[in-house]
Structure formats: C-alpha cells, structure tokens
C-alpha positions as CSV (number, residue, x, y, z in Angstrom):
1,X,102.6,157.3,52.4
2,X,103.7,159.2,50.1
3,X,102.9,158.3,46.2
4,X,104.9,159.8,43.1
5,X,102.9,161.4,40.9
6,X,103.7,158.8,37.8
7,X,102.4,157.3,35.1
8,X,103.8,154.0,36.9
9,X,101.9,155.5,39.7
10,X,98.9,152.9,38.7
11,X,96.2,153.6,42.1
12,X,97.2,157.4,42.2
13,X,96.6,159.3,44.1
14,X,96.2,156.0,46.7
15,X,99.1,153.8,47.2
16,X,97.5,150.7,45.8
17,X,94.4,149.2,44.9
18,X,93.1,148.3,48.4
19,X,93.5,151.9,49.5
20,X,91.6,153.3,47.1
21,X,88.7,150.4,47.7
22,X,89.0,151.1,51.1
23,X,88.5,155.2,50.6
24,X,85.9,155.4,48.2
25,X,84.0,152.5,50.5
26,X,83.9,154.7,52.3
27,X,82.8,157.9,51.3
28,X,80.3,155.4,49.1
29,X,78.4,154.6,52.5
30,X,78.8,158.0,53.9
31,X,81.1,157.9,57.0
32,X,82.7,160.7,55.2
33,X,81.4,164.2,55.1
34,X,82.0,167.4,54.2
35,X,80.3,169.7,56.9
36,X,78.7,172.7,55.4
37,X,76.0,175.1,56.4
38,X,72.4,175.0,54.9
39,X,71.8,178.0,53.2
40,X,68.2,180.0,53.3
41,X,66.6,180.7,49.3
42,X,66.9,185.2,49.3
43,X,64.8,187.4,49.5
44,X,65.5,189.1,45.5
45,X,67.5,187.6,42.9
46,X,71.1,188.9,42.5
47,X,71.2,191.3,39.2
C-alpha cells in the first residue's frame, strides 16, 4: 500500500499505527535480520 509523504501522513512511512507497531515489534524481537559477513581485523593500520 503506497503512503503519500505529506504532513497528513501521521504514521509515515507506515500506513497506520498498527502497522508501525507490528513492524517495529518484529525488529525488536530480532525476527528481521540484515545479513552481514563477519570481518577479520586487519594486521596493519591503513595510512
């Protein structure tokens, strides 16, 4: 559902308070994750 980006869109970027709470709750419960690769420390500092 597209949400217009205006001052009247109170819950932007969400369509409603309910959607906002559901989505933020999913992040807080770590059900959403951003994939990343673990990096090894470098032996020598960059200059």
